[in-house]
C-alpha positions in Angstrom: 0.0 0.0 0.0 1.2 3.5 -0.9 2.5 5.6 2.0 0.4 8.6 0.9 -2.7 6.5 1.0 -1.9 5.2 4.5 -1.5 8.8 5.8 -4.8 9.8 4.2 -6.6 6.9 5.8 -5.1 7.6 9.2 -5.9 11.3 8.8 -9.5 10.4 7.9 -9.7 8.2 11.1 -8.4 11.1 13.2 -10.9 13.4 11.6 -13.8 11.0 12.2 -12.9 10.5 15.9 -12.4 14.3 16.4 -15.8 15.0 15.0 -17.4 12.3 17.3 -16.1 14.3 20.2 -17.7 17.5 18.7 -14.3 19.2 18.3 -13.4 21.6 15.5 -10.0 21.5 14.0 -9.3 24.7 16.0 -10.5 23.2 19.3 -8.4 20.1 18.7 -5.3 22.1 17.8 -5.7 24.1 21.1 -6.0 20.8 23.0 -2.9 19.4 21.3 -1.0 22.8 21.6 -0.3 22.9 17.9 -1.5 25.1 15.0 -4.8 24.6 13.2 -2.9 24.1 10.0 -0.9 21.2 11.5 -4.2 19.4 12.4 -5.6 20.2 8.9 -2.4 18.7 7.3 -2.6 15.5 9.4 -6.3 15.0 8.7 -5.7 15.6 5.0 -2.9 13.1 4.9 -0.3 15.7 4.0 1.7 15.8 7.3 4.3 13.2 8.2 4.2 12.4 11.9 5.9 10.0 14.3 4.4 7.0 16.1 4.8 9.0 19.3 2.6 11.8 17.9 0.0 9.2 16.8 -0.1 7.8 20.3 -0.5 11.4 21.7 -3.3 12.0 19.2 -5.1 8.8 20.3 -4.7 9.9 23.9 -6.3 13.3 23.1 -9.2 11.5 21.4 -9.5 9.0 24.3 -9.2 6.0 22.0 -6.8 3.2 21.5 -4.2 3.9 18.9 -5.3 0.8 16.9 -8.5 2.6 16.1 -6.5 5.2 14.2 -4.5 2.6 12.3 -7.5 0.8 10.7 -6.9 1.0 7.0 -10.1 -0.6 5.6 
């Protein structure tokens, strides 16, 4: 599977979980102490990020990291 496609799928999973919590990108960025554009790039699949950052994101979303890694 193409790396870009994996980032897009993970980004979509992050976006879906964020929306379930009723958070805007701006709210989520404030919670994570990052810029709104960083969140937008992650959700769009354009931002490279570490496994550590993915674990942090899962923590902010109050879900297991495996939920974000679902590629189906």
